[in-house]
C-alpha positions as CSV (number, residue, x, y, z in Angstrom):
1,M,28.7,-31.1,10.7
2,D,27.3,-27.7,12.0
3,P,30.1,-25.7,13.1
4,Y,28.2,-22.5,15.1
5,P,24.9,-25.2,16.3
6,F,22.6,-23.5,18.0
7,P,19.9,-23.7,19.9
8,P,22.1,-25.8,22.2
9,P,20.4,-29.3,23.1
10,A,19.6,-29.0,27.1
11,L,17.9,-25.2,25.9
12,D,14.3,-25.6,26.6
13,P,12.4,-24.2,24.1
14,S,9.5,-23.3,26.2
15,N,11.0,-21.1,28.6
16,N,11.4,-18.0,26.7
17,E,13.7,-16.2,29.4
18,K,16.3,-18.8,28.8
19,Y,15.7,-19.2,25.2
20,H,16.3,-14.9,25.3
21,Q,19.6,-15.2,27.4
22,A,21.0,-18.3,25.2
23,I,20.4,-16.4,22.0
24,K,22.0,-13.2,23.1
25,A,24.7,-15.1,24.3
26,H,25.4,-16.6,21.0
27,S,24.6,-13.9,19.1
28,D,27.7,-11.9,20.7
29,K,30.4,-15.0,19.9
30,L,28.8,-14.8,16.1
31,I,30.3,-11.5,16.2
32,S,33.5,-12.7,17.5
33,L,33.8,-14.6,14.1
34,A,33.6,-11.4,11.7
35,N,37.4,-11.1,13.3
36,E,38.9,-14.5,12.1
37,S,39.8,-14.4,8.8
38,K,40.3,-17.9,8.0
39,I,36.7,-18.8,8.0
40,N,35.7,-20.4,4.5
41,Y,31.7,-18.6,4.5
42,N,31.1,-21.0,1.1
43,H,31.6,-23.8,3.2
44,A,30.7,-22.5,6.7
45,L,27.3,-21.7,4.8
46,K,26.9,-25.1,3.3
47,S,27.6,-26.6,6.8
48,V,24.6,-25.0,8.5
49,D,20.8,-25.6,7.9
50,P,18.9,-22.3,7.6
51,A,15.7,-23.9,8.9
52,K,17.4,-25.4,12.3
53,N,20.0,-22.5,12.6
54,S,18.5,-19.4,11.1
55,I,20.5,-16.7,13.8
56,S,24.1,-18.3,12.6
57,F,23.4,-18.7,8.7
58,L,22.1,-15.0,8.5
59,A,25.1,-14.2,10.3
60,L,27.5,-16.3,7.8
61,L,25.1,-14.3,4.6
62,V,25.9,-10.6,6.3
63,F,30.1,-11.9,6.5
64,A,29.9,-13.5,3.6
65,S,28.3,-10.1,1.7
66,E,31.3,-8.0,3.3
67,N,33.9,-10.7,2.3
68,P,33.0,-11.2,-1.7
69,K,36.8,-13.4,-2.6
70,D,35.1,-16.3,-0.5
71,V,31.7,-16.6,-2.2
72,H,30.4,-15.5,-6.4
73,P,27.7,-13.1,-6.1
74,A,25.4,-15.7,-7.9
75,E,26.1,-18.7,-5.1
76,L,25.8,-15.7,-2.0
77,S,21.9,-15.0,-4.2
78,D,21.1,-19.0,-4.1
79,H,22.0,-19.5,0.0
80,I,20.3,-15.8,1.0
81,I,17.2,-17.4,-1.1
82,R,17.1,-20.5,0.6
83,F,16.9,-18.8,3.9
84,L,14.6,-16.5,2.8
85,V,12.2,-19.8,2.3
86,S,13.1,-22.0,5.2
87,F,14.3,-19.7,8.3
88,D,12.9,-19.9,11.4
89,P,11.0,-16.4,12.6
90,R,11.8,-16.7,16.2
91,Q,15.6,-16.4,15.7
92,V,15.2,-14.0,13.3
93,R,13.7,-11.3,15.6
94,Y,17.0,-11.6,17.0
95,G,18.9,-10.8,13.9
96,G,16.6,-7.8,12.7
97,P,19.7,-5.3,11.0
98,S,21.4,-8.5,9.1
99,F,17.6,-9.9,8.2
100,I,17.0,-6.5,6.2
101,N,20.4,-6.0,4.9
102,I,20.0,-9.1,2.9
103,C,16.6,-8.9,1.8
104,N,17.6,-5.5,0.4
105,T,21.0,-7.3,-1.3
106,L,18.6,-9.7,-2.9
107,L,16.6,-7.0,-4.6
108,T,18.5,-6.7,-8.2
109,P,17.0,-6.3,-11.3
110,H,19.1,-9.6,-12.5
111,L,17.1,-11.6,-10.2
112,S,13.8,-9.3,-9.6
113,S,11.0,-12.3,-9.8
114,I,12.8,-15.1,-7.6
115,A,13.3,-12.0,-5.0
116,I,10.7,-10.4,-4.9
117,D,8.8,-14.1,-3.9
118,A,11.8,-14.8,-1.9
119,V,11.7,-11.3,0.4
120,A,7.6,-11.7,-0.1
121,M,7.2,-14.7,1.6
122,A,9.5,-14.0,4.2
123,L,7.8,-10.6,4.8
124,Q,4.7,-12.4,5.6
125,K,6.6,-15.2,7.7
126,L,7.9,-13.1,10.0
127,D,4.5,-11.1,10.2
128,P,1.8,-12.7,9.5
129,S,-0.3,-9.8,10.5
130,G,1.3,-7.4,7.6
131,S,0.7,-4.5,10.0
132,V,4.2,-3.3,10.7
133,L,5.8,-1.6,7.7
134,T,9.3,-2.0,7.3
135,L,12.3,-0.9,4.6
136,A,12.5,-4.4,3.1
137,H,8.7,-3.5,2.0
138,V,9.6,-0.1,0.7
139,S,12.3,-1.8,-1.5
140,L,10.2,-5.0,-2.3
141,V,7.7,-2.0,-4.0
142,E,10.2,-0.5,-5.7
143,T,11.9,-3.2,-7.3
144,A,8.9,-4.9,-8.4
145,V,7.6,-1.5,-10.2
146,R,11.1,-0.9,-11.6
147,T,11.3,-4.4,-13.1
148,Y,7.7,-4.0,-14.2
149,D,7.4,-7.6,-12.3
150,T,3.8,-7.8,-10.6
151,E,2.6,-10.7,-10.6
152,S,3.9,-12.4,-8.0
153,I,0.8,-13.8,-5.4
154,S,3.0,-13.1,-2.3
155,L,3.8,-9.7,-3.5
156,L,-0.3,-9.1,-3.6
157,D,-0.8,-10.4,-0.4
158,V,1.7,-8.2,1.2
159,I,0.7,-5.0,-0.2
160,S,-3.1,-5.9,0.4
161,K,-2.0,-6.2,3.8
162,K,-3.1,-2.6,6.2
163,I,-0.2,-0.9,7.7
164,L,-1.3,-0.1,10.9
165,F,2.5,0.5,12.8
166,Y,5.3,2.0,12.4
167,P,8.8,2.4,13.9
168,G,9.1,4.7,16.9
169,M,5.8,5.4,17.8
170,L,5.1,6.0,21.7
171,N,4.1,3.4,24.0
172,Q,4.3,0.5,21.5
173,V,6.5,-2.1,23.7
174,P,5.5,-2.9,26.9
175,K,8.4,-3.5,29.6
176,G,9.9,-6.6,30.2
177,T,8.8,-7.7,26.7
178,L,11.3,-10.9,24.9
179,A,11.4,-11.1,21.6
180,A,11.3,-15.1,22.4
181,D,7.9,-14.8,23.3
182,M,6.2,-16.2,20.0
183,S,2.8,-14.6,21.4
184,L,3.6,-11.5,20.4
185,P,1.8,-8.7,18.4
186,A,4.2,-7.5,15.4
187,P,4.4,-4.4,16.6
188,H,6.2,-5.6,20.2
189,F,9.3,-7.3,18.3
190,M,9.5,-4.9,14.7
191,T,11.0,-1.9,16.3
192,S,13.6,0.6,15.7
193,N,15.6,-1.5,18.7
194,S,15.3,-4.8,17.4
195,G,16.9,-3.5,13.8
196,L,14.2,-4.8,12.0
197,N,12.4,-1.3,11.6
198,P,16.1,0.8,11.2
199,N,15.2,4.5,10.0
200,V,12.1,4.5,8.8
201,K,10.9,7.8,7.7
202,P,7.7,9.7,6.8
203,S,9.2,10.1,3.5
204,D,9.4,6.0,3.1
205,V,6.0,5.5,4.2
206,I,5.1,8.1,1.3
207,R,6.7,6.2,-1.2
208,Y,5.7,2.9,0.2
209,D,1.9,3.7,-1.2
210,Y,3.2,5.2,-4.3
211,F,4.7,2.3,-5.5
212,C,1.6,0.0,-4.3
213,G,-0.6,2.0,-6.5
214,M,2.3,1.3,-9.5
215,I,1.3,-2.1,-9.0
216,Y,-2.2,-2.0,-8.5
217,L,-2.0,0.2,-11.7
218,M,-0.2,-2.4,-13.6
219,R,-2.6,-5.1,-12.3
220,R,-5.4,-2.6,-13.5
221,D,-6.5,-2.7,-10.1
222,W,-8.3,0.8,-10.1
223,Q,-9.3,0.8,-6.7
224,G,-6.3,-0.4,-5.2
225,A,-4.0,2.4,-6.6
226,Y,-6.8,4.7,-6.1
227,D,-6.8,4.2,-2.1
228,C,-2.6,3.7,-2.2
229,W,-2.4,7.5,-3.9
230,M,-5.2,8.8,-2.0
231,R,-3.5,7.9,1.4
232,C,-0.3,9.1,-0.2
233,A,-1.8,12.3,-1.3
234,T,-2.8,13.1,1.8
235,H,-0.1,12.2,4.1
236,P,0.0,14.5,7.2
237,S,3.0,16.5,7.9
238,K,4.2,19.4,10.2
239,D,3.7,22.6,8.3
240,G,1.6,21.2,6.0
241,G,3.5,21.0,3.2
242,V,4.1,18.4,0.4
243,S,6.7,16.5,-1.4
244,Q,7.3,15.6,-5.2
245,V,6.1,12.0,-4.4
246,M,3.0,13.2,-3.2
247,V,2.4,15.7,-5.7
248,N,3.2,13.0,-8.4
249,A,0.4,10.6,-6.4
250,Y,-2.1,13.3,-6.6
251,K,-2.0,13.6,-10.4
252,K,-2.2,9.9,-10.8
253,L,-5.2,9.8,-7.8
254,S,-6.8,12.9,-10.5
255,L,-6.9,10.5,-13.2
256,M,-7.3,7.4,-11.8
257,S,-10.7,8.9,-10.0
258,L,-11.7,9.4,-13.9
259,L,-11.2,6.0,-14.8
260,L,-12.8,4.7,-10.9
261,K,-15.7,6.8,-10.2
262,G,-16.0,8.6,-13.6
263,R,-15.7,12.1,-11.6
264,A,-12.9,14.6,-10.3
265,V,-11.0,13.3,-7.4
266,K,-12.6,14.9,-3.8
267,L,-10.2,15.4,-1.2
268,P,-10.4,14.9,2.3
269,S,-12.0,18.2,4.0
270,G,-9.5,17.9,7.0
271,M,-7.1,18.4,5.2
272,S,-4.1,21.3,5.2
273,G,-5.3,24.0,2.9
274,S,-1.3,24.9,2.0
275,A,-1.5,21.3,0.9
276,K,-4.7,21.8,-1.5
277,R,-3.2,25.0,-3.4
278,V,-0.5,23.3,-4.0
279,Y,-2.4,20.4,-5.5
280,D,-4.2,23.2,-7.6
281,I,-1.2,24.9,-8.3
282,M,0.7,21.9,-9.6
283,G,-2.3,19.4,-10.7
284,K,-3.9,23.0,-12.7
285,P,-3.5,20.5,-16.2
286,Y,-5.1,17.0,-14.3
287,T,-7.9,20.0,-12.7
288,G,-8.9,20.8,-16.0
289,L,-9.3,17.8,-17.5
290,A,-11.2,15.9,-15.2
291,A,-13.5,19.4,-15.2
292,L,-14.1,18.5,-19.3
293,F,-14.6,14.9,-18.1
294,E,-17.7,15.4,-15.9
295,A,-19.0,18.1,-19.0
296,M,-20.6,17.1,-21.9
297,N,-18.2,18.0,-24.6
298,A,-15.8,15.4,-25.9
299,K,-14.0,17.8,-29.0
300,A,-12.8,20.3,-25.7
301,L,-12.0,17.1,-23.7
302,I,-9.9,15.6,-26.7
303,K,-8.3,19.4,-27.1
304,H,-6.9,20.2,-23.8
305,A,-5.8,16.3,-23.8
306,N,-4.2,16.9,-27.0
307,D,-2.7,20.1,-25.5
308,C,-1.4,19.2,-22.5
309,Q,0.2,15.7,-24.1
310,K,4.0,17.3,-23.0
311,I,2.8,17.7,-19.6
312,W,1.3,14.0,-19.6
313,D,4.3,12.4,-21.0
314,Q,6.8,14.5,-18.9
315,D,4.8,13.1,-15.7
316,Q,4.8,9.7,-17.0
317,N,0.9,9.9,-17.4
318,L,0.1,9.7,-21.2
319,S,-0.9,6.2,-20.7
320,M,-3.4,6.9,-18.1
321,V,-4.7,9.8,-19.9
322,T,-5.2,7.7,-23.2
323,E,-7.5,5.0,-20.8
324,C,-9.6,8.1,-19.4
325,L,-10.3,9.1,-23.0
326,A,-11.3,5.7,-23.8
327,S,-13.2,5.5,-20.4
328,Y,-15.3,8.5,-21.0
329,Q,-18.3,7.4,-23.3
330,K,-19.0,4.7,-21.1
331,W,-19.2,6.7,-17.7
332,K,-21.6,9.1,-19.5
333,I,-23.5,6.2,-20.2
334,I,-23.0,5.2,-17.3
335,D,-24.9,8.3,-16.3
336,L,-27.9,7.8,-18.1
337,R,-29.0,6.2,-15.1
338,D,-29.9,9.1,-13.5
339,I,-32.3,9.7,-16.6
340,Y,-33.6,6.4,-17.3
341,T,-34.6,2.7,-16.6
342,K,-34.7,1.8,-19.4
343,V,-33.2,3.2,-23.2
344,F,-33.0,2.7,-26.6
345,L,-29.7,2.0,-28.0
346,S,-30.3,4.9,-30.8
347,E,-30.6,7.4,-27.4
348,V,-27.5,5.9,-25.9
349,R,-25.6,6.4,-29.5
350,S,-27.4,9.8,-30.1
351,Q,-26.9,11.3,-26.4
352,T,-23.2,10.2,-25.6
353,Q,-19.7,11.0,-27.9
354,S,-16.4,9.1,-27.7
355,A,-13.8,10.7,-26.4
356,I,-11.6,9.4,-28.9
357,T,-13.6,10.6,-32.4
358,G,-15.4,13.4,-30.6
359,Q,-18.4,11.9,-32.2
360,E,-21.1,9.6,-31.9
361,L,-20.8,6.2,-32.7
362,A,-21.1,4.8,-36.6
363,S,-24.0,2.5,-35.7
364,E,-25.9,0.7,-32.7
365,D,-23.7,-2.6,-33.6
366,E,-21.0,-0.4,-31.9
367,V,-23.3,0.8,-29.3
368,E,-24.2,-3.2,-28.3
369,E,-20.3,-4.0,-28.5
370,L,-19.4,-1.4,-26.0
371,V,-22.6,-1.5,-23.4
372,T,-22.1,-5.4,-24.0
373,D,-18.1,-5.1,-23.2
374,M,-19.2,-2.6,-19.8
375,I,-21.8,-5.2,-18.5
376,S,-19.5,-8.3,-18.6
377,S,-16.7,-6.3,-17.3
378,G,-18.8,-5.2,-14.1
379,M,-18.4,-2.1,-15.3
380,L,-22.2,-1.5,-15.7
381,R,-24.9,-3.5,-13.9
382,G,-27.8,-3.8,-16.4
383,H,-29.0,-6.3,-19.5
384,L,-29.9,-5.2,-23.1
385,G,-33.3,-6.4,-24.0
386,T,-35.4,-6.4,-27.1
387,T,-39.1,-5.1,-27.9
388,D,-41.3,-6.7,-30.0
389,G,-40.1,-4.4,-32.7
390,S,-36.9,-5.7,-33.0
391,R,-35.4,-2.3,-31.1
392,T,-32.8,-3.2,-28.9
393,Y,-32.8,-1.1,-25.5
394,L,-30.3,-1.0,-22.3
395,E,-32.1,-2.0,-18.6
396,F,-30.3,-0.6,-16.0
397,L,-29.9,-2.6,-13.3
398,P,-30.0,-1.7,-8.7
399,E,-26.4,-1.0,-8.3
400,N,-26.4,-2.7,-5.1
401,P,-28.9,-6.1,-5.2
402,A,-30.5,-7.4,-2.9
403,L,-29.0,-10.2,-0.7
404,S,-30.3,-13.6,-0.6
405,E,-31.0,-14.9,3.1
406,E,-28.0,-17.4,2.5
407,Q,-25.6,-14.8,1.0
408,Y,-26.5,-12.1,4.3
409,Y,-25.2,-15.4,6.3
410,E,-22.2,-15.5,4.1
411,E,-21.2,-11.7,4.3
412,L,-22.2,-11.3,8.0
413,V,-19.7,-14.7,9.0
414,A,-17.5,-12.9,6.8
415,S,-17.2,-9.7,8.4
416,S,-17.2,-11.7,12.1
417,Q,-13.8,-13.4,11.1
418,R,-12.7,-10.2,9.8
419,L,-13.1,-7.7,12.6
420,K,-11.6,-10.8,15.4
421,L,-8.3,-10.5,13.1
422,V,-8.5,-6.8,13.7
423,E,-9.6,-7.0,16.9
424,P,-6.4,-7.4,18.9
425,L,-4.6,-5.0,16.3
426,W,-7.4,-2.3,16.8
427,R,-6.8,-2.8,20.8
428,M,-3.4,-2.1,20.9
429,A,-3.6,1.0,18.6
430,D,-6.3,2.2,21.3
431,D,-4.0,1.8,24.3
432,R,-0.7,3.5,22.8
433,V,-3.0,6.5,21.7
434,S,-5.1,7.0,24.6
435,T,-2.1,6.8,27.1
436,S,0.1,9.1,25.0
437,K,0.8,12.2,25.5
438,E,0.5,13.6,21.8
439,H,-3.7,12.2,22.2
440,I,-3.5,14.4,25.1
441,K,-2.2,17.8,23.2
442,H,-4.7,17.1,20.2
443,L,-7.8,16.4,22.8
444,V,-7.0,20.0,24.1
445,R,-6.3,21.6,21.0
446,M,-9.8,20.2,19.6
447,E,-11.3,21.9,22.7
448,Y,-9.3,25.2,22.0
449,N,-10.4,25.1,18.0
450,T,-14.4,24.5,19.2
451,K,-14.3,27.3,21.6
452,K,-12.9,29.6,19.6
453,R,-15.6,29.1,17.4
454,G,-18.4,29.8,19.9
455,N,-19.4,26.2,19.6
456,T,-20.3,24.8,22.9
457,T,-21.9,21.3,21.5
458,G,-18.4,19.1,22.0
459,F,-16.0,18.1,19.7
460,S,-17.8,17.8,16.6
461,A,-17.1,21.5,15.0
462,G,-13.2,20.4,15.6
463,F,-13.4,17.4,13.8
464,M,-15.1,19.4,10.9
465,D,-12.5,21.9,10.7
466,P,-9.3,20.6,12.5
467,G,-7.7,23.8,12.7
468,F,-4.4,22.6,10.9
469,E,-3.0,26.0,10.5
470,D,-4.5,28.0,13.9
471,P,-2.1,29.6,16.3
472,M,-2.0,26.4,18.3
473,E,0.7,24.9,16.7
474,D,0.6,21.5,15.7
475,E,3.1,18.8,16.3
476,D,5.0,16.2,14.1
477,L,3.5,13.0,14.9
478,M,5.9,11.3,12.4
479,G,8.7,13.2,13.0
480,D,11.1,15.1,10.3
481,S,9.6,15.0,7.1
482,Y,11.2,15.2,3.9
């Protein structure tokens, strides 16, 4: 029998106000349990159903973790997992600090696979939109990377969601909001005050993007890694400074740009000039590698890669550099589409070199094998054909083929569905920004910069050059950083 029952039988769950009052009163009673020394937490956890009485079970988990003599660590982990896969999200909204605490308790290396799945599923259950970042997100991705455990489908579902809201943002929660209201969007109940989002700092946001990029790298998802490291390297700060994690992300971003696009990374024009200068200095070996990658000199590229091998190794980027060298000739083949629509493989062989050997491939058969692999992997849109004289050629196909009417309709429907999902979040962000003092100050700054440059056509010049380093001081919207 449950010794701490909730909700009471007489409670009408459809009445948010009464539900709010009842669970608050019950939470106060649970706090008093911490002072009772006679409780056998292991027995109590076995007596409570986490699906029906989540708030009591959650409190018992925290008390048990603080009194390890009652519950063996392995048993405690089992109880936590049982809770995370079955809890009532309405009740957990009132146990924010405890929820984050047990997620972090579970995320240990010896339980990585099970823990990553359980925490990832719990985060999705609490916030299906995945639009709010918590410390549990940061712990989740860091554990996955450090344990090389990145195959969880639930984990990929979490990191694929776009983070739009962070704790402490102004005008985020309307007055009179009750967490018991299940129609609330996540930003209205996953707040600093609720405890579901305690102490998230700009450095946590940066680390989250960095480790997400590492997860995508391990899965060979170049686009995913590129997007994450771009956000990390371009994260705004008050003085335009950068952290060590951002520098590391920029170095990996430089290499990922070569793998994904075959050219040097291009940072946004609105970035702080001081941040770009730091990257130019700290990332000089990577900039040099990218410049040689874009040139037609495989031997020079190999020499630079070998000369900087200690740097790649120290930065833990040696395997990525090796991957870049292996992709060099592939990108040179793709670049031939700027010259040819059809090209004989003998020409491909004579006009491209391997960045592994520094030489042409030994035979046309090796060229055909390489091109076939590029086509089958989706890296190259083209097909191989043979002339009457039995000479093999490569024909480049359009990179963006025309869609059929049916395909176009399917794309239209999919886009419409995505817009419906994004619309409420967009409206919420728009309402919050349009009424904030920071946004008004930003508009004033933009007008100031426009007038300063002698532009009377509106804000366009300001958007081209935001003037981060102008005498009018910018304000750090994210709070203290690094």
